[in-house]
N, C-alpha and C positions, 0 to 999 in steps of 0.2 A: 504493500500500500504506500503510495506517495504521500508524504506529509504535507499539510497545508497549515497556514497560520491558525492557531487556536482561537475559537470564537469568544473566549471569555474576555478578551481585550476589546471586543467589538460590541456595539450597541445594535440590538435587533431592530431592523426596519420592517416591522410586521406588515406594513402596507404592501410590501413587495414579497417578502418571504411567504406570507400566507397565500398570495396569489400564485406564486410559483409552485408551492408544495402540492397544489391540487392537480398539477400536470405531471408529477413525477411518475416514472415507469409507465407512461402511456404510449411509448413507442415513437413519439415525436421528438424532434430537436426543440429545446427551449432556447429562444433567442432573446437576450436582454440587451436593449439598446439604450443609449443616452449619451449626453455630453461627457467628455472626459472629466474625471475626478468627481463624478456625481455619486459614486459609491457602488458601482456595479461589481467590482472585484470583491469588495467586502461582503456584499450579499451572497455572492457565489461561494466564498469561503465559509460563511455561516451554514449554508446548505450542505457543503461538503462535510463539515464537522458534525452535522446532525445525522449523518448516514449510519454510523456505527462501524465497528471493526469487522463485521462480516461481509463488507463490500470492498472491492478493489477500486480505489479512487485514482484516476489518471488526471493530473493537473498540468496544463500547458499555458504559460503566459507568453504570448508572442512578443511582448516588449522586452523580455529578458534576452540578453546577448547570446546566451547559450542556445537559444531557440531560433536564431537567425537562419540556420540551415533548414528550417522547416517551412520556409516561405514558398515552397512549391507544394501543390496538393498531394503529389505522390509521396514526397518525403514525410509530410504530416501523417498521411494514412499509414505509412510503414512504421513510423514512430509509435502511433497508437496501437497498431496490431501487435507490435513487439511487447507491449505492456498489458495486453489483454490476458486475463486469467480465464482459460477455457472451461474451467470447472466451477467458476464462481460468478457472482453478480459483479458487473463492472459499471462504473459511472465515469463519464468523461467531462471535464471542464476545460474550455479553451477561452482564454482572455484575449480580446482584441483580434478576433478571428479574421477580420478583413485584411490583416497584414499578410495573410497567405493567399497567393494568387489561385483563383478558382477553388477556393476552400469548399464550395458547395459540392464539388465532385467527390471529395473525400467524405463529407458528411452524408451524402446520398448513399454511398457504398456502405457506411456504417449503419445507417437506418435500415437499408434493405436487408442486411445480414443480421440485424437485431443483436449486435455484439455488446452494446452498452446503452445506458441512458445518457443523453447528451445535453449539455448546457453550454451555451456560447454567449459571449458578450462582444459588443462592437460599438464603436463610437459613431458609426456611419448609419444613418437611418435607411440608406438604400439596401441594407441587409434584408429589408422586408419588402423589397420591390417585387413586382410581378415576375420579373425575370428569374429571381432566385426562388420564388414560390413554385415556378414551373419546374426548375431543376430538382427541387426537393419534393415535388409531387404534392405540395400542400401539407407535407408532414412536419409542420412546426407550429409552435405556439409562441406568440410574441408578447413581450413585456417591455413597456417603455418606462425607464426610470428618469427621475428628475432629481436635482439637488434637494436638500432638506426643506421640508415645509416649516412653518412657524412652530407647530407643535413638536416636530422632530427636533428643531433647534433647542426648544426648552428641555427635551430629554437629554440631548447631547450636552447642553450647558450644565445640567444637574450632575451628569456622570463624570464629565471630564474637567469641569471648572467649578463644581460644587456651588453653582449659582443658577437657580431656576426661576428667579423673580420674573414674573410675566411681563411687566412693563420694561424692565431692563433688557430682557431678551428680545422683546418686540422692537424696541427702538434700534437695537443692533441689527436685527434681521432686516429691517427696512433700509438701513444704511449700507450693509455689506453683503446681503444676500445669504444663500444657504449652502454654499459648497462645504461639504463635511470637514475638510481640513481647517476651515476657519473656526469650527466649533469644537475642535479637539484641544486647541490652545488659544488662550485669549491674546489677541493681537490688536494693536491700534488700527484706526481706519486706514491710515496710509499704508501700513504693512499688508492689511487685508486686500486693499486694492491692487497692490503689486502682485499678490498671489493670484488674484483673479486675472490680472493681465497675463501672467505666465501661463495660466490654464488656457486662455483664449489664444495666445500665441502658439502654443503647442497644437491646439485644435486646428488653427489655420494652417500651420506648417504641415502636420501629418495627414489631416483629414481633407484638406482642400488643395494646398499647393502641390504636394507630392502626388496625390491621387489623381488630380485633374490636370497637372502640368500647367498651371496658370503662370503667367509671366508678370502680372502687375499686382503685387501684394499691396502696394500703397492704395491702389484703387479699391481693392477689396475692403481695406480698413476704412477708407473714406465712405464707402457705401454702408458699412456696418454702423458707423457713427451717424450717418444720415438717417438710417432706419430707426436707430435708437432715439433720435430727436423727435420722431413721429409717434412714439408709443402712446396709445390711447386715441389715435386719430386714424381715419381712413387713409390708405396709402395705395399707390400704384407704381408700377415700374416707370410709367410715364412721368409722374410728378417727381419721383426720385431722380430720374434722368434730368429733368429741368432744374432741380435744385442743385445737382452736382455741376451741371453745365454753367449755371449762374455763378457758382463759386470759382469758376475757372478750370474745373476738372475736364479733361478731354476723355470722352466716353461715348459709346454708342448705346442705343436702347437695347440691342440684342445682348450686349455685354452685361447690362444691368439685369436683364432677365436671367442670364446664365449664372451670374455671381449670386443672385438671390437664391437660386436653386442650390448652389454649393453651400451657402450659409445655413439653409434649411437641412441639407443632408448631413452637415456636421453637428446638427442638434444645437446650434447657437440661436437660430430664429425659429419661431413657430408661427405658422400662418393661421389666421382665424377667418373663415368664410362667414358670410351673412346668412342667417336663417330667416326666411320669410314666414312669420308666424301664421298669418292668414292663409297663405298658399301652402303652408306645410312643406316647404322645399328649401334646399340649400342653393344659394346664389353664389356664383363664382366671379361675377363681374366686379364686386366690391369686396374689400377685405382689409383687415388690419394685421400688423405683425406685432408679436410679443416676443420678449427675450426669455430664453429658458431659465435664466436667473437674473433677478433685478440688479444684482451686484455688477453685472456686465455693463449696464447702462451707466451706473455711477463711475465705473472705471473709465469709460470712454469719454464721458461728458462732465464728470463731476456731479456732486449731489445738488440738485436744483429743486428747492422746496416748491417753487411755482408749478412744477410738474407732478405734484402729489396725486391728483386725480388719475393720471395715467399710471403712476406707480401702483395705485390701489387696484386698478384694472388688471395690471400685469400679475400682481400677487394673487388675486382671486382667480384669474384665468388658470395659472399654473397649479393652484391648490385644487381646483376642480378636476383638472387633467390628472393630477396625482391620485385622486380618489376614483379614477376610472370612468369619468364622464367624457362624452363627446361635447366639446365646448365651441360655441359660436358667438358671433355678434348678432344681435337681434334687430329685426325691423317689424314694427307693428303699425301697419298702415302709414308708413312714412316717418314714424316716430322711432327714434333709436332706443333700443334696450341694450345696455352695455354688454351684458353677458347672458346667454342662454346655455344651459347644460342639460344633457339627456343621458340617461343610463337605465337600461332594462325597462323601458316604457315610462320611466319617471322623468319629470322635467322640473327645472326651477329657473327663475328669472332674477337677475340682480341688476340694480342700479347702484353705481358707486360715485360718491361725491365727497368733497372735503368737509363741507358743513352745510346745513340748511340755514342760510343767513338772510333769506328774504322770502317774501310770499311767492315771487316768481320761481325761485329755486324749489320751493315746496310743490308748486303746481307741476313743474317740469318733471321732477324725479318721481313723485307719486302718480302724476297724471299719465305718464307714459306706460306705467304698469297697469293702471286702472282700465286702460283701453283693451287689455288682454282678457278675453272672455273664456277663461277656463279656471279650474280649481287647483292648479298646481301652485306651490308656494312661491311667493314673491317677496323680494328683499330690497330695502334701501339700506345700503351699507355706508356708514360715515367713518371718518378717521377716528372720531371719538363721539359716540352718540349722545352722551350726556343726558339732558332732559328729554330728548326725543326718543329714547329707547322704549320700545313697546310695540303694540300692534294697532294699526289704524282701524277705523270702522269698516273699511273695505277689505280687511284681512291682510294687509301688507305689513310685513315685519320690518321694523326699523331697529338697527343694532350697530354697535361699533365693529370695526374691522377685526380687532382681537377676538371679540365674542363670536363673530362669524367663522373665523378660522378654527376656533376651538369647538364648534358645534359639530359633533360627529354624525348626528342624524338630521339631515335637512328635512324641512317640512314640519318640524316641531318648533315651538317657541324656544328661542335661545335664553340662556341664563341671564 
């Protein structure tokens, strides 16, 4: 049995381990994707440690220098076959599998011959593309991981820094984001932003530049900064092109489209399409972009308090994604609903705003939700609800952002 890091030094991220555990030994490959340093390897090691001594664990991290010789699929397949116990149960873990060319050929062979249960991680979302699905014959289960949620940050802070104060953790979460490395050791904001910068630089280098052979790194970063400045607003490749062009950047519209796709594939950006509530359909002509982690925006542009409504949307959007919802921007007869989330036939609506400081703000935030004629839960989420916390006579729940993020069962009144 190949040893892996003991899980007693790691904090269980049950949001993902419970989801993954239901797929164990089902004959499919389990593919865990997410931005670099979001915790994929740690979750995989926890699963490996939970297996027990009666199972032969084969663990391969493609980022280790000793495994550089496995970057061809035949070499990888031979490496695994040499370590298979023919008389026992075998389980295979491969970190950053996209670093092996045509990895899907090796995995297809292992699935077909039922030699082991298979777990893979990758930083590139294209691991789940239709092309790979075809190669694997649909024999995979996908799990998308994100950096830490606010609640997970509280757990990490309690374990590693002995400080779980909800207000302190919340304020730090909003300022630096949720990459796990930032919550294992207390660092100041400047050091935290440098860590986030390093993570993004590695993602850009390994998952975009090297993979797609792009030549203009500075343009890619200019585009990422431009998108980050639009968080919370509708955006298109056309207006991004115009913004870059106005700043003196030489770029074509085709390149903007292409580079946006690369940033999505590296799990740095997430696209949110519009859901037409009355028509009950997804529209692809309008959309917003959110960042996988809000700390990336602050690293690129600095912390800008005037952007707080967009920050709130980004946090709520990724929180709901992490809980397994499909998340959209909403349109209710031409009125914008910040976020619509659906899961297993259940839906919820969210309006996010800094504060209700005028009658017009009250009418706008509550009024947009009141036009929706169904019984699914509806929320107005404020940075700090204060005296507004409670439920309106139309059944709309008004709460603070902390309370919303801490509410495990949506559709019930928050604390």
